C-alpha positions in Angstrom: 26.1 10.0 5.1 22.9 11.4 3.8 20.9 14.2 5.4 18.1 13.0 3.1 14.9 12.1 4.8 13.2 8.8 4.0 9.8 10.6 5.9 8.5 12.0 2.0 5.1 11.9 0.5 5.5 9.1 -2.7 1.9 10.5 -4.2 2.2 14.5 -3.7 -1.1 15.0 -4.4 -2.3 13.2 -1.3 -0.6 15.8 1.0 -4.2 17.3 1.6 -5.7 14.0 2.3 -2.7 13.2 4.8 -3.4 16.6 6.2 -7.1 15.8 6.7 -6.3 12.8 8.3 -4.0 14.0 10.6 -6.2 16.9 11.4 -9.0 14.5 12.6 -6.8 11.8 14.3 -5.6 14.7 16.5 -9.5 16.0 17.2 -10.1 12.5 18.3 -7.5 12.4 20.8 -7.8 15.8 22.2 -4.3 17.8 20.4 -4.8 21.0 18.9 -3.1 21.2 15.8 -2.0 24.3 13.7 -2.0 24.5 10.2 1.7 24.6 9.5 4.3 24.1 12.7 3.3 22.2 15.5 6.7 22.5 16.9 4.9 23.3 20.6 4.0 19.7 21.1 5.0 17.5 23.8 6.1 14.1 22.4 3.2 12.6 24.3 0.3 14.5 22.0 2.7 13.8 18.7 2.5 10.6 19.3 -0.7 10.1 20.9 -1.7 11.2 17.1 0.6 9.2 15.0 -0.5 6.1 17.1 -4.6 7.6 16.4 -4.1 7.6 12.9 -2.0 4.1 12.7 -5.2 2.3 14.8 -7.3 3.8 11.9 -5.1 2.6 9.2 -5.2 -0.6 10.8 -9.0 -0.8 11.5 -9.6 0.6 7.7 -7.3 -2.2 6.2 -9.1 -5.1 8.5 -12.7 -3.8 7.4 -11.2 -4.0 3.7 -10.1 -7.5 4.3 -13.0 -9.0 5.6 
């Protein structure tokens, strides 16, 4: 069994943009993120940030298809 994470950034240059996107989404849902480790977040807070990111990505896709 492999311990290799499939959760990796394919384009390393995109890391900073993804971090900015995550911070923006967190601000929109009222979650206070720190740079680096955020292990103090509840599952609800982390899920809110991830959900907001997905929502924004879907909206961007839908707007590009129109």
